[in-house]
Phi, psi and omega in degrees: 000135188266358182300126181231040199297132178241167182302331178253358176113188184240133180256132175255138178238144168210152182237133182235166176074202187284147174291142176217159173293139183120328183311302188289330170299325180291317184298321181301313190291314175304310192295308183300317178295319186297310184302314181288345175263003173101015180263160168258153182230136177231135169271119178267132190270152176057036176063223178291333178302328182290328178277339174281316192275331190298161177243146182266068179234114185303328181276320191251352184296112178283153178289008173294336185276331186207171177207129171286129186264140179229165179302313184303316183294315186278339175295324180297326192249353194294340183259007192255162170278185185060200176228120181284350176275348181064166198223167173198166176256053183270137178238096192300338180277353182220061186266123178294150174312318184291347184251007173292123174311151185306316183286353181241012185283336178284335183274325184236111189242359183284166177292323171235130190235145172264106178263022174303322182296331177292314182301318185293321176296318184286324172301311182299315173310310175291340185078027180286122175267326179221144193236126178243093175272141181241119187185183179272185179306323178294303177298331179276335178294327171285333175299318180308306176307320178291321179297328180279349172271356177106359176295134181278095189243140171235110192262151170237131185281128179223128166175128182291345173287342185055037193253013175283126178294151173091000180215145177280338191223136175239147174298133173113338188295314181294321175285332170298311179279339165298317183286326180298318176293317177303300182301320180296319181290326175292327187286340186296328179305321188277315178302313178292321179303315181267001181054054187242169171268132190252118175254124182236120178270130179242165173294165185138087179286307177250342193233135189255027179305312187285353173257326186282323180293308176308322173301307181303321179288355176098018191272335185216164173279320183216163175217153176231131193236163190292333183287353184218121174286117193271158173262113189296332175293318177295321179292321178290321172303317180291320176293329174288328173293316172303317179295323181292320175284343180283122184291346172268002175062040170221166178216158186229136171236140170262130184236118170293150185288342186262008178295153174227152172290159174299122184081359177248198191221166175303147177257126181253152172285330182198165187273346180299132185256143172280184188285350184259010175086011185261134165285158176280116172284157176150135180120350181292327175306313182295318186288326176293322177296320179295320178291323180294322172293325178286319177278349185301325182306326181301322183258009183223046180048046179082358184256131179288145177248132174293154185231136177258130175244127180221127177258121180291314179049226186288359171301330184262005172243356173273166172087190183280155179281154180278187182305301189292332172275014172253318188281306182308305185302318174306311178295317180301316178300320183284328173303313181297325180289322179304319182285325178293319184290331177267010172058044178246105190240171186070036179238154181243121180290139188217163168234120191225121180054042181075012183231142181277147191201190168210158185223161175302140187292322186293355165307332182300324183254003184267330183219164175256143176249115190218170178297131171273103190299321180302314181275331190235352184233123181274115177286335177276322180273343180060050177197168180290156168285145183243060183211169174046070178267351188296140169068018178269165181281168189311311182265035171054302190243019187261008178263147181246020174239000000 
């Protein structure tokens, strides 16, 4: 039984969606501050899946669904990457029949089922008074739903795409772009040695921040992003010209996984969808590479240019957090505790215009946060604008205010 009632109540923490560096520091920050303020803390395993799957049996409920957190536990993991509570892409309000836990199959028989009543009952069973979910817009959209059901929710934004509205920064973004820059520079040695064009596919389903920022920092000559359908002939022409003007005879383009050809659609690895309706992206980088090689002869006196295609994938989300993803999660965790102490619920902690703050949680579902193409992306040159940095946030184009 997980009841750890303290004078000020019990806080539940969970992490949902993809893993990123910075989750464990956030869990650590919440836990240490909470315990010292007189709260008990429970870590819920596997995100929303843990609250869907657990059984309410005082004798039989296994600790696989939750863990009572202590300072000793979180101090050991606070400097590491990933999430020691584990994660999932579960959407409790839309659970397919095949994912219904065995002990609930007789109760829920529809093709798609709303298991929110089970989530609410399980929170009550655990004795959770306050819930701190850490996740991206999908995970937090369900947190909005719970807040409307009366759950005292304080959310922390996490996603390396940096596309949660209401905040300039999400946990995981800095490490992602740091790794992207580093790995792109490493791959330059091979591209230069063979005088090739280097195509690198990076994460970014609907928002192109993870391609645009590294390009602005000098990691690439060009980038293509989900917010603008690009012309492959123009991209090829630019990259061939970039290669010609480079003394080492190579050029580089970063391709967001959600980028699309002019007149085309997103490229998916398979048709299967997750509970939030998303298909698994991947493959646009290889298609861009093939097209560039084929079309390069038009702009290179009839000779084709060989292309290196590399997908960075999980390499940018694994491992330990960088400095910002160690500091910001610490601040976010403490902000969450401040909101609980002030009895301000239904809030999202945020970082806006260089200052830590909080906003209404329902901003997560009210707007989309994407690159402002008019302000930040040169559609003819297929790269960011390098001008007017005054009064911009740290990461230049990541504010939606």
